[in-house]
LONUGU-439054 format. One record per atom (N, C-alpha, C): chain; atom name; x, y, z. Coordinates in steps of 0.2 Angstrom, whole numbers, plus 5000, padded with zeros to 4 digits. Layout:
REM LONUGU-439054
pt kette = A; atom = CA; px = X; py = Y; pz = Z
...
REM end
This chain:
REM LONUGU-439054
pt kette = A; atom = N; px = 4745; py = 4665; pz = 5356
pt kette = A; atom = CA; px = 4752; py = 4666; pz = 5355
pt kette = A; atom = C; px = 4754; py = 4671; pz = 5361
pt kette = A; atom = N; px = 4759; py = 4670; pz = 5365
pt kette = A; atom = CA; px = 4761; py = 4674; pz = 5370
pt kette = A; atom = C; px = 4764; py = 4681; pz = 5368
pt kette = A; atom = N; px = 4764; py = 4685; pz = 5373
pt kette = A; atom = CA; px = 4766; py = 4692; pz = 5371
pt kette = A; atom = C; px = 4773; py = 4693; pz = 5374
pt kette = A; atom = N; px = 4777; py = 4696; pz = 5370
pt kette = A; atom = CA; px = 4784; py = 4697; pz = 5373
pt kette = A; atom = C; px = 4784; py = 4703; pz = 5378
pt kette = A; atom = N; px = 4789; py = 4703; pz = 5382
pt kette = A; atom = CA; px = 4790; py = 4708; pz = 5387
pt kette = A; atom = C; px = 4791; py = 4715; pz = 5383
pt kette = A; atom = N; px = 4795; py = 4715; pz = 5378
pt kette = A; atom = CA; px = 4796; py = 4721; pz = 5374
pt kette = A; atom = C; px = 4789; py = 4724; pz = 5371
pt kette = A; atom = N; px = 4785; py = 4719; pz = 5368
pt kette = A; atom = CA; px = 4778; py = 4721; pz = 5366
pt kette = A; atom = C; px = 4774; py = 4724; pz = 5371
pt kette = A; atom = N; px = 4774; py = 4721; pz = 5377
pt kette = A; atom = CA; px = 4770; py = 4724; pz = 5383
pt kette = A; atom = C; px = 4773; py = 4731; pz = 5385
pt kette = A; atom = N; px = 4779; py = 4731; pz = 5385
pt kette = A; atom = CA; px = 4782; py = 4738; pz = 5387
pt kette = A; atom = C; px = 4780; py = 4743; pz = 5382
pt kette = A; atom = N; px = 4781; py = 4741; pz = 5375
pt kette = A; atom = CA; px = 4779; py = 4746; pz = 5370
pt kette = A; atom = C; px = 4772; py = 4748; pz = 5370
pt kette = A; atom = N; px = 4768; py = 4744; pz = 5372
pt kette = A; atom = CA; px = 4761; py = 4746; pz = 5372
pt kette = A; atom = C; px = 4759; py = 4751; pz = 5378
pt kette = A; atom = N; px = 4762; py = 4749; pz = 5384
pt kette = A; atom = CA; px = 4762; py = 4754; pz = 5389
pt kette = A; atom = C; px = 4765; py = 4761; pz = 5388
pt kette = A; atom = N; px = 4771; py = 4761; pz = 5385
pt kette = A; atom = CA; px = 4774; py = 4767; pz = 5384
pt kette = A; atom = C; px = 4770; py = 4771; pz = 5378
pt kette = A; atom = N; px = 4767; py = 4768; pz = 5374
pt kette = A; atom = CA; px = 4763; py = 4771; pz = 5368
pt kette = A; atom = C; px = 4758; py = 4775; pz = 5372
pt kette = A; atom = N; px = 4754; py = 4772; pz = 5377
pt kette = A; atom = CA; px = 4749; py = 4775; pz = 5380
pt kette = A; atom = C; px = 4751; py = 4780; pz = 5385
pt kette = A; atom = N; px = 4756; py = 4779; pz = 5388
pt kette = A; atom = CA; px = 4759; py = 4783; pz = 5394
pt kette = A; atom = C; px = 4766; py = 4785; pz = 5392
pt kette = A; atom = N; px = 4768; py = 4789; pz = 5388
pt kette = A; atom = CA; px = 4775; py = 4790; pz = 5385
pt kette = A; atom = C; px = 4779; py = 4793; pz = 5390
pt kette = A; atom = N; px = 4777; py = 4796; pz = 5396
pt kette = A; atom = CA; px = 4781; py = 4799; pz = 5401
pt kette = A; atom = C; px = 4782; py = 4794; pz = 5407
pt kette = A; atom = N; px = 4780; py = 4788; pz = 5406
pt kette = A; atom = CA; px = 4780; py = 4783; pz = 5411
pt kette = A; atom = C; px = 4787; py = 4779; pz = 5412
pt kette = A; atom = N; px = 4789; py = 4777; pz = 5418
pt kette = A; atom = CA; px = 4794; py = 4773; pz = 5419
pt kette = A; atom = C; px = 4791; py = 4766; pz = 5419
pt kette = A; atom = N; px = 4794; py = 4761; pz = 5415
pt kette = A; atom = CA; px = 4791; py = 4755; pz = 5414
pt kette = A; atom = C; px = 4796; py = 4749; pz = 5415
pt kette = A; atom = N; px = 4795; py = 4745; pz = 5420
pt kette = A; atom = CA; px = 4799; py = 4739; pz = 5421
pt kette = A; atom = C; px = 4795; py = 4733; pz = 5420
pt kette = A; atom = N; px = 4797; py = 4728; pz = 5416
pt kette = A; atom = CA; px = 4793; py = 4722; pz = 5415
pt kette = A; atom = C; px = 4797; py = 4716; pz = 5417
pt kette = A; atom = N; px = 4794; py = 4711; pz = 5421
pt kette = A; atom = CA; px = 4798; py = 4705; pz = 5423
pt kette = A; atom = C; px = 4794; py = 4699; pz = 5420
pt kette = A; atom = N; px = 4797; py = 4695; pz = 5417
pt kette = A; atom = CA; px = 4793; py = 4689; pz = 5415
pt kette = A; atom = C; px = 4794; py = 4684; pz = 5421
pt kette = A; atom = N; px = 4788; py = 4682; pz = 5424
pt kette = A; atom = CA; px = 4788; py = 4679; pz = 5430
pt kette = A; atom = C; px = 4790; py = 4671; pz = 5429
pt kette = A; atom = N; px = 4788; py = 4668; pz = 5424
pt kette = A; atom = CA; px = 4788; py = 4661; pz = 5423
pt kette = A; atom = C; px = 4792; py = 4659; pz = 5417
pt kette = A; atom = N; px = 4794; py = 4664; pz = 5413
pt kette = A; atom = CA; px = 4798; py = 4663; pz = 5407
pt kette = A; atom = C; px = 4794; py = 4660; pz = 5401
pt kette = A; atom = N; px = 4787; py = 4661; pz = 5402
pt kette = A; atom = CA; px = 4783; py = 4658; pz = 5396
pt kette = A; atom = C; px = 4780; py = 4663; pz = 5392
pt kette = A; atom = N; px = 4781; py = 4670; pz = 5394
pt kette = A; atom = CA; px = 4777; py = 4675; pz = 5390
pt kette = A; atom = C; px = 4770; py = 4676; pz = 5391
pt kette = A; atom = N; px = 4768; py = 4673; pz = 5396
pt kette = A; atom = CA; px = 4761; py = 4673; pz = 5398
pt kette = A; atom = C; px = 4760; py = 4676; pz = 5405
pt kette = A; atom = N; px = 4765; py = 4676; pz = 5409
pt kette = A; atom = CA; px = 4764; py = 4679; pz = 5416
pt kette = A; atom = C; px = 4770; py = 4684; pz = 5417
pt kette = A; atom = N; px = 4767; py = 4690; pz = 5418
pt kette = A; atom = CA; px = 4772; py = 4696; pz = 5419
pt kette = A; atom = C; px = 4770; py = 4700; pz = 5425
pt kette = A; atom = N; px = 4775; py = 4703; pz = 5428
pt kette = A; atom = CA; px = 4775; py = 4709; pz = 5433
pt kette = A; atom = C; px = 4777; py = 4715; pz = 5429
pt kette = A; atom = N; px = 4773; py = 4720; pz = 5431
pt kette = A; atom = CA; px = 4775; py = 4727; pz = 5428
pt kette = A; atom = C; px = 4774; py = 4732; pz = 5433
pt kette = A; atom = N; px = 4780; py = 4736; pz = 5433
pt kette = A; atom = CA; px = 4780; py = 4742; pz = 5438
pt kette = A; atom = C; px = 4779; py = 4748; pz = 5433
pt kette = A; atom = N; px = 4774; py = 4752; pz = 5434
pt kette = A; atom = CA; px = 4773; py = 4758; pz = 5430
pt kette = A; atom = C; px = 4772; py = 4764; pz = 5434
pt kette = A; atom = N; px = 4777; py = 4769; pz = 5433
pt kette = A; atom = CA; px = 4776; py = 4775; pz = 5437
pt kette = A; atom = C; px = 4775; py = 4781; pz = 5432
pt kette = A; atom = N; px = 4770; py = 4785; pz = 5433
pt kette = A; atom = CA; px = 4769; py = 4790; pz = 5428
pt kette = A; atom = C; px = 4765; py = 4796; pz = 5431
pt kette = A; atom = N; px = 4767; py = 4802; pz = 5429
pt kette = A; atom = CA; px = 4764; py = 4808; pz = 5431
pt kette = A; atom = C; px = 4756; py = 4808; pz = 5429
pt kette = A; atom = N; px = 4755; py = 4804; pz = 5424
pt kette = A; atom = CA; px = 4748; py = 4804; pz = 5422
pt kette = A; atom = C; px = 4743; py = 4801; pz = 5428
pt kette = A; atom = N; px = 4746; py = 4797; pz = 5432
pt kette = A; atom = CA; px = 4742; py = 4794; pz = 5438
pt kette = A; atom = C; px = 4741; py = 4799; pz = 5443
pt kette = A; atom = N; px = 4743; py = 4805; pz = 5443
pt kette = A; atom = CA; px = 4742; py = 4809; pz = 5449
pt kette = A; atom = C; px = 4735; py = 4811; pz = 5450
pt kette = A; atom = N; px = 4732; py = 4810; pz = 5456
pt kette = A; atom = CA; px = 4725; py = 4811; pz = 5457
pt kette = A; atom = C; px = 4721; py = 4805; pz = 5456
pt kette = A; atom = N; px = 4724; py = 4800; pz = 5453
pt kette = A; atom = CA; px = 4720; py = 4794; pz = 5452
pt kette = A; atom = C; px = 4720; py = 4789; pz = 5457
pt kette = A; atom = N; px = 4715; py = 4785; pz = 5458
pt kette = A; atom = CA; px = 4715; py = 4779; pz = 5463
pt kette = A; atom = C; px = 4719; py = 4774; pz = 5460
pt kette = A; atom = N; px = 4721; py = 4769; pz = 5464
pt kette = A; atom = CA; px = 4725; py = 4764; pz = 5462
pt kette = A; atom = C; px = 4721; py = 4760; pz = 5457
pt kette = A; atom = N; px = 4715; py = 4759; pz = 5458
pt kette = A; atom = CA; px = 4711; py = 4755; pz = 5453
pt kette = A; atom = C; px = 4711; py = 4759; pz = 5446
pt kette = A; atom = N; px = 4710; py = 4766; pz = 5446
pt kette = A; atom = CA; px = 4710; py = 4770; pz = 5440
pt kette = A; atom = C; px = 4717; py = 4769; pz = 5437
pt kette = A; atom = N; px = 4722; py = 4769; pz = 5441
pt kette = A; atom = CA; px = 4729; py = 4768; pz = 5438
pt kette = A; atom = C; px = 4730; py = 4762; pz = 5434
pt kette = A; atom = N; px = 4727; py = 4756; pz = 5437
pt kette = A; atom = CA; px = 4728; py = 4750; pz = 5434
pt kette = A; atom = C; px = 4723; py = 4749; pz = 5428
pt kette = A; atom = N; px = 4718; py = 4753; pz = 5428
pt kette = A; atom = CA; px = 4713; py = 4753; pz = 5422
pt kette = A; atom = C; px = 4717; py = 4756; pz = 5416
pt kette = A; atom = N; px = 4720; py = 4761; pz = 5418
pt kette = A; atom = CA; px = 4724; py = 4765; pz = 5412
pt kette = A; atom = C; px = 4729; py = 4760; pz = 5409
pt kette = A; atom = N; px = 4733; py = 4756; pz = 5413
pt kette = A; atom = CA; px = 4737; py = 4751; pz = 5411
pt kette = A; atom = C; px = 4734; py = 4746; pz = 5407
pt kette = A; atom = N; px = 4728; py = 4743; pz = 5409
pt kette = A; atom = CA; px = 4724; py = 4738; pz = 5406
pt kette = A; atom = C; px = 4722; py = 4741; pz = 5399
pt kette = A; atom = N; px = 4720; py = 4747; pz = 5399
pt kette = A; atom = CA; px = 4718; py = 4750; pz = 5393
pt kette = A; atom = C; px = 4723; py = 4751; pz = 5388
pt kette = A; atom = N; px = 4729; py = 4752; pz = 5390
pt kette = A; atom = CA; px = 4735; py = 4752; pz = 5386
pt kette = A; atom = C; px = 4737; py = 4746; pz = 5382
pt kette = A; atom = N; px = 4735; py = 4740; pz = 5386
pt kette = A; atom = CA; px = 4737; py = 4734; pz = 5382
pt kette = A; atom = C; px = 4731; py = 4731; pz = 5378
pt kette = A; atom = N; px = 4726; py = 4735; pz = 5377
pt kette = A; atom = CA; px = 4721; py = 4734; pz = 5372
pt kette = A; atom = C; px = 4718; py = 4727; pz = 5372
pt kette = A; atom = N; px = 4716; py = 4725; pz = 5378
pt kette = A; atom = CA; px = 4712; py = 4719; pz = 5379
pt kette = A; atom = C; px = 4716; py = 4713; pz = 5378
pt kette = A; atom = N; px = 4723; py = 4713; pz = 5379
pt kette = A; atom = CA; px = 4728; py = 4708; pz = 5378
pt kette = A; atom = C; px = 4727; py = 4703; pz = 5384
pt kette = A; atom = N; px = 4724; py = 4705; pz = 5390
pt kette = A; atom = CA; px = 4723; py = 4701; pz = 5395
pt kette = A; atom = C; px = 4718; py = 4695; pz = 5393
pt kette = A; atom = N; px = 4720; py = 4689; pz = 5395
pt kette = A; atom = CA; px = 4715; py = 4683; pz = 5394
pt kette = A; atom = C; px = 4717; py = 4680; pz = 5387
pt kette = A; atom = N; px = 4720; py = 4684; pz = 5382
pt kette = A; atom = CA; px = 4721; py = 4681; pz = 5376
pt kette = A; atom = C; px = 4729; py = 4680; pz = 5375
pt kette = A; atom = N; px = 4733; py = 4685; pz = 5374
pt kette = A; atom = CA; px = 4740; py = 4684; pz = 5373
pt kette = A; atom = C; px = 4743; py = 4684; pz = 5380
pt kette = A; atom = N; px = 4740; py = 4687; pz = 5385
pt kette = A; atom = CA; px = 4743; py = 4688; pz = 5392
pt kette = A; atom = C; px = 4738; py = 4685; pz = 5397
pt kette = A; atom = N; px = 4741; py = 4680; pz = 5400
pt kette = A; atom = CA; px = 4737; py = 4676; pz = 5405
pt kette = A; atom = C; px = 4737; py = 4680; pz = 5412
pt kette = A; atom = N; px = 4742; py = 4683; pz = 5414
pt kette = A; atom = CA; px = 4743; py = 4686; pz = 5421
pt kette = A; atom = C; px = 4747; py = 4692; pz = 5421
pt kette = A; atom = N; px = 4745; py = 4697; pz = 5424
pt kette = A; atom = CA; px = 4749; py = 4703; pz = 5425
pt kette = A; atom = C; px = 4749; py = 4706; pz = 5432
pt kette = A; atom = N; px = 4754; py = 4706; pz = 5435
pt kette = A; atom = CA; px = 4754; py = 4708; pz = 5442
pt kette = A; atom = C; px = 4757; py = 4716; pz = 5441
pt kette = A; atom = N; px = 4752; py = 4720; pz = 5443
pt kette = A; atom = CA; px = 4754; py = 4727; pz = 5443
pt kette = A; atom = C; px = 4756; py = 4731; pz = 5449
pt kette = A; atom = N; px = 4761; py = 4735; pz = 5448
pt kette = A; atom = CA; px = 4762; py = 4740; pz = 5453
pt kette = A; atom = C; px = 4762; py = 4747; pz = 5450
pt kette = A; atom = N; px = 4758; py = 4751; pz = 5452
pt kette = A; atom = CA; px = 4758; py = 4758; pz = 5449
pt kette = A; atom = C; px = 4759; py = 4763; pz = 5454
pt kette = A; atom = N; px = 4761; py = 4769; pz = 5452
pt kette = A; atom = CA; px = 4762; py = 4775; pz = 5456
pt kette = A; atom = C; px = 4764; py = 4781; pz = 5452
pt kette = A; atom = N; px = 4764; py = 4786; pz = 5456
pt kette = A; atom = CA; px = 4766; py = 4793; pz = 5454
pt kette = A; atom = C; px = 4774; py = 4794; pz = 5456
pt kette = A; atom = N; px = 4778; py = 4798; pz = 5451
pt kette = A; atom = CA; px = 4784; py = 4799; pz = 5453
pt kette = A; atom = C; px = 4785; py = 4803; pz = 5460
pt kette = A; atom = N; px = 4790; py = 4802; pz = 5464
pt kette = A; atom = CA; px = 4791; py = 4805; pz = 5470
pt kette = A; atom = C; px = 4791; py = 4813; pz = 5469
pt kette = A; atom = N; px = 4794; py = 4815; pz = 5464
pt kette = A; atom = CA; px = 4795; py = 4823; pz = 5463
pt kette = A; atom = C; px = 4788; py = 4826; pz = 5461
pt kette = A; atom = N; px = 4783; py = 4823; pz = 5461
pt kette = A; atom = CA; px = 4777; py = 4826; pz = 5459
pt kette = A; atom = C; px = 4772; py = 4827; pz = 5465
REM end
């Protein structure tokens, strides 16, 4: 069963409550999303570590409800 954009955003915000999250459904099928996640929690983390934090937030949904997730992560400019 596909994951809704709202569900994906909710899972990320639950793990990273201070994050700015933008979700885009790339194909309209609920299986292919792009996510832009900006959070102070990423400060001092490598890009790989930032992405792992987002993957941890979606609790193993990759490969099951979610086929593809293109991630852009970063730290807010004011930090």
